[in-house]
C-alpha positions as CSV (number, residue, x, y, z in Angstrom):
1,M,-114.5,113.0,91.2
2,D,-116.8,111.4,93.7
3,T,-116.3,108.1,95.6
4,K,-118.1,105.9,93.1
5,Q,-116.1,107.3,90.2
6,K,-112.9,106.9,92.1
7,R,-113.7,103.3,92.8
8,I,-114.5,102.7,89.1
9,F,-111.2,104.3,88.0
10,E,-109.2,102.3,90.6
11,N,-110.8,99.0,89.4
12,R,-109.9,99.9,85.8
13,A,-106.4,100.7,86.8
14,R,-106.1,97.3,88.6
15,V,-107.1,95.5,85.4
16,I,-104.7,97.5,83.3
17,K,-101.9,97.0,85.8
18,A,-102.5,93.3,85.7
19,L,-101.9,93.4,81.9
20,A,-98.8,95.6,82.2
21,H,-96.3,92.9,81.8
22,P,-95.2,91.1,78.6
23,T,-95.4,87.6,80.2
24,R,-99.0,88.2,81.4
25,I,-100.0,89.5,77.9
26,C,-98.5,86.4,76.4
27,I,-100.5,84.2,78.8
28,V,-103.7,86.0,78.1
29,D,-103.0,85.7,74.4
30,R,-102.5,82.0,74.7
31,L,-105.6,81.6,76.8
32,S,-107.6,83.2,74.0
33,Q,-107.1,79.9,72.2
34,G,-108.6,77.9,75.0
35,E,-107.9,76.6,78.5
36,Q,-104.3,75.8,79.4
37,C,-102.6,73.8,82.1
38,V,-100.1,75.8,84.2
39,R,-97.3,73.4,83.0
40,D,-98.0,74.3,79.4
41,L,-98.0,78.0,80.2
42,T,-94.7,77.5,82.0
43,A,-93.2,75.9,78.9
44,L,-94.7,78.7,76.7
45,V,-93.1,81.6,78.6
46,R,-89.9,79.7,79.6
47,C,-90.0,80.7,83.2
48,D,-90.0,78.6,86.3
49,M,-93.4,77.5,87.7
50,S,-93.3,79.8,90.7
51,T,-92.9,82.9,88.4
52,V,-95.7,81.8,86.1
53,S,-97.9,81.1,89.2
54,K,-97.3,84.6,90.4
55,H,-98.3,86.1,87.0
56,L,-101.4,83.9,87.0
57,S,-102.3,85.0,90.5
58,I,-102.1,88.7,89.5
59,L,-104.4,87.9,86.5
60,K,-106.8,86.0,88.7
61,N,-106.9,88.7,91.3
62,A,-107.7,91.2,88.6
63,G,-110.6,89.0,87.4
64,I,-109.1,88.3,84.1
65,V,-108.6,84.5,84.4
66,R,-110.1,81.7,86.4
67,D,-108.7,78.4,87.5
68,E,-109.8,74.9,88.0
69,K,-107.8,72.2,89.7
70,R,-108.1,68.8,88.0
71,G,-105.9,66.1,89.4
72,A,-102.3,67.3,89.6
73,C,-102.7,70.2,87.3
74,V,-104.4,73.6,87.5
75,Y,-106.1,74.7,84.3
76,Y,-106.7,78.4,83.4
77,T,-109.2,80.0,81.2
78,L,-110.1,83.6,80.3
79,R,-112.9,84.8,82.6
80,I,-114.0,87.5,80.3
81,P,-112.8,87.1,76.7
82,C,-113.6,90.7,75.8
83,I,-110.3,91.6,77.4
84,L,-108.9,90.8,74.0
85,N,-110.6,94.0,72.7
86,F,-108.2,95.9,74.9
87,F,-105.3,94.3,72.8
88,Q,-107.0,95.4,69.6
89,C,-107.3,98.9,70.9
90,S,-103.7,99.0,72.1
91,D,-102.5,97.7,68.7
92,A,-104.5,100.5,67.0
93,V,-102.8,103.1,69.2
94,I,-99.4,101.6,68.4
95,D,-100.1,101.6,64.6
96,A,-101.4,105.2,64.7
97,T,-98.3,106.3,66.6
98,V,-96.0,104.5,64.1
99,R,-97.7,106.1,61.2
100,E,-97.6,109.5,62.8
101,Y,-93.9,109.3,63.4
102,A,-93.2,107.9,59.9
103,T,-94.8,111.1,58.4
104,L,-92.5,113.3,60.6
105,E,-89.4,111.7,59.1
C-alpha cells in the first residue's frame, strides 16, 4: 500500500471510528431529521451536556457534523447526509447475518 492509499484508509477509519458508539449513531440518526440544538440532543440521549458535547466534538472532527452558534445554543446539522447510506449498508449486513444464522439452526 502506498502513502496515498494509506492516508485514504486512515481517513475512512477515522470516520468509521467516529460512528462506533451507540450514542453517536443516535445523534446522527436524529440529525437526519434536521438541525438540533445541543440541549435537545442532551435530552434525547439522556446524558449530561459535557458527555454529549464530547460525542459531538468527535463527530465534528471526523467531518460528519457541523455546528453554528446562535445566541446561547449551538445547533448541529449533518455535514454530509450520505453518511446515512452507511447505516443502510450496516443494516443489510446485520440482516444477512441474522438470516444466515437462522438457517443454521
